[in-house]
C-alpha positions as CSV (number, residue, x, y, z in Angstrom):
1,M,118.0,78.9,75.9
2,T,116.0,82.1,75.4
3,L,116.0,84.4,78.5
4,L,112.6,86.0,78.7
5,M,113.1,88.0,81.9
6,L,115.9,89.5,83.9
7,I,114.8,90.1,87.5
8,I,117.1,92.5,89.5
9,A,116.8,92.9,93.2
10,L,117.4,96.5,94.3
11,P,119.6,96.8,97.4
12,H,118.2,98.4,100.6
13,T,121.0,101.0,100.5
14,A,121.4,102.7,97.2
15,S,125.2,103.0,97.7
16,A,125.4,99.2,97.7
17,A,124.4,99.1,94.1
18,T,127.9,100.2,93.0
19,S,129.2,96.8,94.2
20,G,126.6,94.8,92.2
21,Y,123.0,93.6,92.0
22,A,121.7,90.2,92.8
23,H,119.7,89.1,89.8
24,V,117.9,86.2,88.3
25,H,117.4,85.0,84.8
26,S,113.9,83.5,84.6
27,D,111.2,82.3,82.2
28,G,108.6,84.0,84.5
29,Q,107.9,80.8,86.4
30,S,111.2,79.4,87.6
31,V,114.8,80.3,88.2
32,L,117.0,79.6,85.3
33,R,120.1,81.1,86.7
34,S,120.9,83.4,89.6
35,A,124.0,85.5,90.3
36,A,125.3,88.9,91.5
37,G,127.2,91.4,89.4
38,A,127.7,95.0,88.5
39,A,125.1,96.7,86.3
40,T,127.6,96.9,83.4
41,T,127.8,93.0,83.4
42,L,124.1,92.5,83.0
43,S,122.8,91.8,79.5
44,A,121.2,94.6,77.6
45,H,119.2,92.0,75.6
46,A,117.8,90.0,78.4
47,G,114.1,90.3,77.5
48,E,111.9,92.0,80.0
49,V,113.8,93.7,82.8
50,V,112.0,93.7,86.2
51,A,113.4,95.5,89.3
52,V,112.3,94.2,92.7
53,I,111.9,96.8,95.5
54,P,112.9,95.3,98.9
55,Y,110.1,95.0,101.4
56,S,112.2,97.1,103.8
57,R,111.9,100.1,101.6
58,L,108.1,100.1,101.4
59,A,105.4,101.3,103.7
60,W,101.9,100.1,103.3
61,L,98.9,102.3,104.3
62,T,95.2,102.0,104.2
63,V,93.0,104.9,103.0
64,H,89.3,105.5,102.6
65,L,88.7,107.0,99.2
66,P,85.6,109.2,98.7
67,P,83.3,108.4,95.8
68,G,84.3,110.0,92.4
69,S,87.9,110.3,93.3
70,H,89.0,108.2,90.3
71,G,90.9,109.4,87.2
72,P,93.2,112.4,87.2
73,R,91.9,113.5,90.7
74,L,93.3,110.4,92.4
75,A,96.8,111.6,92.9
76,A,95.7,114.8,94.6
77,V,93.2,112.9,96.7
78,L,95.9,110.5,97.9
79,H,98.2,113.3,98.8
80,G,95.6,115.0,100.8
81,L,94.6,111.8,102.7
82,L,98.2,110.8,103.5
83,E,99.7,114.3,104.1
84,D,99.3,114.0,107.9
85,R,100.3,110.4,108.1
86,L,103.7,110.7,106.3
87,L,107.0,111.8,107.7
88,D,108.1,113.4,104.5
89,E,106.3,115.7,102.0
90,P,104.1,113.6,99.5
91,Q,106.1,115.2,96.7
92,L,109.2,113.5,97.9
93,L,107.6,110.0,98.0
94,H,106.5,107.6,95.3
95,I,102.9,106.8,96.2
96,V,101.4,103.8,94.4
97,P,97.8,102.7,94.9
98,G,96.7,99.1,94.4
99,P,95.9,97.6,90.9
100,D,92.1,97.9,91.3
101,V,92.1,101.4,92.8
102,Q,90.2,103.1,90.0
103,T,87.2,100.8,90.5
104,T,87.3,101.5,94.3
105,A,87.8,105.2,93.8
106,R,84.8,105.4,91.5
107,A,82.4,104.1,94.1
108,G,84.4,105.0,97.2
109,G,85.9,102.6,99.6
110,T,89.0,101.3,101.4
111,A,92.2,100.9,99.3
112,T,95.8,99.9,100.1
113,V,98.6,102.3,99.1
114,A,102.4,101.6,99.0
115,V,104.9,104.3,99.6
116,C,108.6,104.5,99.0
117,D,111.3,107.2,98.9
118,K,111.8,108.7,95.4
119,L,115.4,109.7,96.0
120,W,116.4,106.2,97.1
121,L,114.6,104.7,94.0
122,R,116.4,107.1,91.6
123,E,119.8,106.3,93.1
124,A,119.1,102.5,93.1
125,L,118.1,102.6,89.5
126,A,120.8,105.0,88.3
127,P,123.6,102.4,87.7
128,L,121.2,100.3,85.6
129,Q,120.1,103.2,83.5
130,A,123.8,104.2,83.0
131,A,124.5,100.7,81.8
132,G,121.8,101.0,79.2
133,L,119.2,98.8,80.9
134,T,115.6,99.9,80.7
135,V,113.6,98.7,83.7
136,Q,110.1,98.0,82.3
137,R,108.5,97.0,85.6
138,L,109.0,97.9,89.3
139,V,107.4,95.3,91.6
140,P,107.5,94.9,95.4
141,E,109.4,92.0,96.9
142,L,106.3,91.3,99.1
143,S,102.8,92.6,98.6
144,P,99.4,92.2,100.3
145,S,97.9,88.8,99.9
146,D,94.3,87.5,100.5
147,T,95.7,84.5,102.4
148,P,98.2,85.3,105.2
149,V,101.8,84.3,104.4
150,L,104.7,84.3,106.7
151,Q,108.0,84.9,105.0
152,V,111.2,84.0,106.9
153,M,114.5,85.1,105.4
154,G,118.2,85.2,106.1
155,E,120.3,83.1,108.5
156,P,119.7,82.0,112.1
157,E,122.1,84.7,113.3
158,Q,120.4,87.4,111.3
159,S,116.9,86.5,110.1
160,H,113.9,88.6,109.0
161,S,110.3,87.6,109.3
162,V,107.5,89.4,107.4
163,L,103.8,88.7,107.5
164,T,101.8,89.6,104.4
165,H,98.0,89.8,104.6
166,A,95.0,91.5,103.0
167,H,95.7,94.9,104.4
168,G,99.5,95.2,103.8
169,V,102.9,93.8,104.8
170,T,104.0,93.7,108.4
171,P,107.6,93.1,109.5
172,L,107.7,90.9,112.7
173,S,110.0,91.4,115.7
174,P,113.1,89.2,115.9
175,N,111.8,88.2,119.4
176,T,109.4,85.4,118.5
177,A,107.8,85.6,122.0
178,Q,106.0,88.7,120.7
179,W,104.4,86.9,117.7
180,S,101.5,85.7,119.9
181,A,100.1,89.2,119.4
182,F,99.4,88.4,115.7
183,A,96.2,86.4,115.4
184,L,96.9,85.7,111.8
185,L,99.8,83.5,112.8
186,Q,97.2,81.1,114.2
187,D,95.1,81.2,111.1
188,P,94.6,77.7,109.7
189,Q,95.1,79.1,106.1
190,L,98.5,80.6,107.0
191,Q,101.2,79.7,104.6
192,V,104.8,79.6,105.8
193,Q,107.7,80.1,103.3
194,A,111.3,80.1,104.5
195,E,114.7,80.3,103.1
196,P,116.8,77.0,103.3
197,A,118.7,78.0,106.5
198,M,115.5,78.8,108.4
199,V,113.2,75.9,107.4
200,A,113.9,73.6,110.3
201,R,113.8,76.5,112.9
202,V,110.5,77.8,111.7
203,Q,108.9,74.4,111.6
204,S,110.1,73.8,115.2
205,L,108.8,77.1,116.4
206,L,105.4,77.2,114.7
207,Q,104.7,73.4,114.5
208,R,103.8,74.0,110.9
209,E,105.3,72.7,107.7
210,A,107.3,75.4,105.9
211,M,107.7,75.6,102.2
212,L,111.3,76.0,101.0
213,Q,111.8,79.2,99.1
214,S,115.1,80.8,98.2
215,A,115.6,84.5,97.7
216,A,115.8,84.0,93.9
217,Q,112.5,82.1,93.9
218,R,110.9,84.9,96.0
219,W,112.0,87.4,93.4
220,V,110.6,85.3,90.6
221,Q,107.3,85.1,92.5
222,A,107.4,88.9,93.0
223,S,107.8,89.4,89.2
224,Q,104.3,88.1,88.8
225,S,102.8,90.7,91.2
226,A,99.9,92.8,90.0
227,W,101.5,95.8,91.6
228,D,103.6,97.9,89.2
229,F,105.5,100.9,90.6
230,A,106.6,102.0,87.1
231,Q,104.4,105.0,87.3
232,G,105.0,108.8,87.4
233,E,108.6,109.5,86.3
234,W,109.2,105.8,85.9
235,A,106.1,105.2,83.7
236,Q,106.5,103.9,80.2
237,G,104.4,104.5,77.1
238,R,101.3,102.6,76.0
239,T,103.3,100.6,73.4
240,Q,105.8,99.4,76.0
241,R,103.1,98.5,78.4
242,M,101.2,96.6,75.7
243,Q,104.4,94.7,74.8
244,R,104.9,93.9,78.4
245,L,101.4,92.5,78.8
246,L,101.8,90.4,75.7
247,L,105.2,89.1,76.9
248,A,103.8,88.3,80.3
249,G,100.8,86.5,78.7
250,W,103.2,84.5,76.5
251,Q,105.4,83.6,79.4
252,T,102.4,82.4,81.5
253,W,101.0,80.4,78.6
254,R,104.4,78.9,77.7
255,H,105.7,78.0,81.2
256,A,103.0,78.0,83.8
257,P,102.2,74.4,85.0
258,A,98.5,75.2,85.1
259,W,98.5,75.8,81.3
260,R,100.4,72.6,80.5
261,P,97.2,70.7,79.5
262,V,96.2,73.5,77.2
263,R,99.6,73.6,75.6
264,W,99.5,69.9,74.9
265,G,96.0,70.2,73.6
266,V,97.0,73.0,71.2
267,I,100.0,71.0,70.0
268,M,97.9,67.9,69.5
269,L,95.3,69.9,67.6
270,L,97.9,71.4,65.3
271,V,99.3,67.9,64.7
272,V,95.9,66.5,63.8
273,Q,95.2,69.5,61.6
274,V,98.5,69.1,59.7
275,L,97.9,65.4,59.3
276,G,94.3,66.0,58.2
277,L,95.3,68.6,55.6
278,N,98.1,66.3,54.3
279,A,95.6,63.4,54.0
280,L,93.1,65.6,52.2
281,A,95.8,66.9,49.8
282,W,97.0,63.4,49.1
283,R,93.4,62.2,48.5
284,A,92.6,65.2,46.2
285,Q,95.9,64.6,44.2
286,H,95.1,60.9,43.9
287,D,91.5,61.6,42.6
288,M,92.9,64.1,40.1
289,S,95.5,61.6,38.9
290,D,92.7,59.0,38.4
291,Q,90.6,61.5,36.4
292,K,93.6,62.4,34.2
293,K,94.2,58.7,33.5
294,T,90.5,58.1,32.7
295,L,90.4,61.1,30.3
296,T,93.7,59.9,28.7
297,T,92.2,56.4,28.2
298,V,89.0,57.8,26.7
299,L,91.0,60.0,24.3
300,T,93.4,57.3,23.1
301,R,90.7,54.7,22.6
302,T,88.3,57.1,20.8
303,F,91.1,58.7,18.7
304,P,93.9,56.1,18.3
305,Q,95.9,58.5,16.1
306,V,96.6,60.7,19.1
307,R,99.9,59.4,20.5
308,W,101.0,62.2,22.8
309,V,98.5,63.3,25.5
310,V,99.2,66.8,27.0
311,D,95.8,68.2,27.7
312,A,93.2,65.5,27.1
313,P,90.0,67.7,27.2
314,K,91.4,70.2,24.7
315,Q,92.9,67.6,22.4
316,M,89.5,65.7,22.4
317,Q,87.7,69.0,21.5
318,R,90.1,69.6,18.7
319,E,89.7,66.1,17.3
320,L,85.9,66.4,17.5
321,E,86.0,69.7,15.5
322,L,88.2,68.1,12.9
323,L,85.6,65.3,12.6
324,Q,82.9,67.9,12.2
325,R,84.7,69.7,9.5
326,N,85.4,66.5,7.6
327,A,81.7,65.7,7.9
328,G,80.7,69.1,6.5
329,R,79.3,70.3,9.8
330,P,80.2,73.8,11.2
331,S,82.4,73.8,14.3
332,R,82.4,76.3,17.0
333,T,85.2,78.2,15.3
334,D,83.6,78.5,11.9
335,L,82.2,81.8,10.7
336,E,78.5,81.1,11.4
337,P,78.9,80.0,15.1
338,L,81.3,82.8,15.7
339,L,78.9,85.4,14.3
340,A,76.1,84.0,16.4
341,T,78.3,84.2,19.5
342,L,79.3,87.8,18.6
343,A,75.7,88.8,18.2
344,G,75.0,87.7,21.8
345,L,77.9,89.8,23.1
346,M,77.4,93.1,21.3
347,P,75.5,95.9,23.0
348,A,72.1,96.5,21.4
349,D,72.9,100.1,20.4
350,Q,76.2,99.3,18.6
351,A,77.0,97.8,15.2
352,P,80.4,96.7,13.8
353,T,82.0,98.7,11.1
354,Q,84.2,95.9,9.9
355,L,84.4,92.1,10.1
356,H,87.3,89.9,9.1
357,F,87.4,86.1,9.3
358,A,90.5,84.0,8.9
359,D,92.1,80.9,10.4
360,H,89.0,80.3,12.6
361,S,89.3,83.7,14.2
362,L,86.8,86.6,13.8
363,R,88.1,90.1,14.0
364,V,85.5,92.9,14.6
365,Q,86.0,96.7,14.7
366,G,83.7,99.6,15.6
367,V,82.2,98.2,18.8
368,N,83.2,98.2,22.5
369,L,83.2,94.7,23.9
370,G,85.1,95.4,27.1
371,Q,82.2,94.2,29.3
372,A,81.9,90.9,27.4
373,T,85.4,89.4,27.9
374,Q,84.2,87.3,30.9
375,H,80.8,86.4,29.5
376,P,79.8,82.8,30.6
377,S,78.9,81.7,27.1
378,L,82.5,82.1,26.0
379,K,83.8,79.7,28.7
380,A,81.0,77.2,27.9
381,Q,82.0,77.2,24.2
382,G,85.7,77.2,24.8
383,L,86.2,80.6,23.2
384,Q,88.0,83.7,24.2
385,L,87.5,87.4,23.4
386,R,90.5,89.8,23.6
387,Q,91.3,93.2,22.4
388,E,93.9,93.5,19.6
389,G,94.9,96.9,18.4
390,D,91.8,98.9,17.6
391,G,89.6,95.8,17.3
392,W,88.5,92.7,19.1
393,L,89.4,89.1,18.3
394,L,87.1,86.1,18.9
395,Q,88.7,82.7,18.6
396,A,89.1,79.4,20.3
397,E,91.0,79.2,23.6
398,A,94.7,78.4,23.3
399,T,95.3,74.7,22.7
400,P,98.5,72.8,23.6
């Protein structure tokens, strides 16, 4: 089985990376295999490598961008807008705007920004880089969603609940009595996703059906996020990004359930095309075989002395010329017809200096006939004109 994606969950504490990384082998849509191991045990040929930043390491902020702040100015504008709202200097933080921020910044408007600590991110990725793994994408474990989603993780003794919504990601208090302050938890469109140990508890608490989702499945889902933190010092070149987009598109087309009808349609179309081409080829070959048999029959009935048929049309032409010679009529390879053909091929301002006829071939010197070698009249009469030494030779086409 080809592994198209290696998804690595970065630990909350960078020092924990020395003991190993939880990781998932995936086709981009489902979990193929999940495990935990040191960076040196992870395959260096695992396809696309995606690192997942834990939600606990990200802060989500909303900013109002002025019109015309797109392009190279965007980073400086974000630093200026967030400087008074951050506990650290902006230079020490990895500030990532949303996927559509350039459009918003051009006209001005509200945008969501994610922030994480650069030092932590460097230390969390260092063992992977030392092991020769190139992380092509950095995605958040949880990101803003148009429809509110409640994520419940962990065990009953130590659980974590996070609410994702259009404006960010909000961790909830372990004290569920305080959840009533969040109106989104009463939203009819609220989706509830819980790890196996928490499903029953969540359903009892909220009186809603919870969808089972393991940590590995959550990381696979995160790998499809439109947010990409591989920017700044973690950015990659245009070629790598193009390869990543092509690979992501192939994974989606190859494995996404929504594309299953299209995949079957393409397969059926290819099968029909192959069968159709084979049928056309068989028909063409059958028709050609019938034509050859018909020509062979005409040749052997008209000229019974011909016993071996190799090329019926040329052999028939040769027999006809033989009959013409025996009847005293000039054939296409006699001197007079060849001279008449040559006269139609020669340029008007040139005249041959020497003519020589022998063995039904006419040799001419002193003229340039390079433009006449493909003249239609030659093909129609079964003749060929070719250069030989310092002259030109006009004769019948080669016969079997």
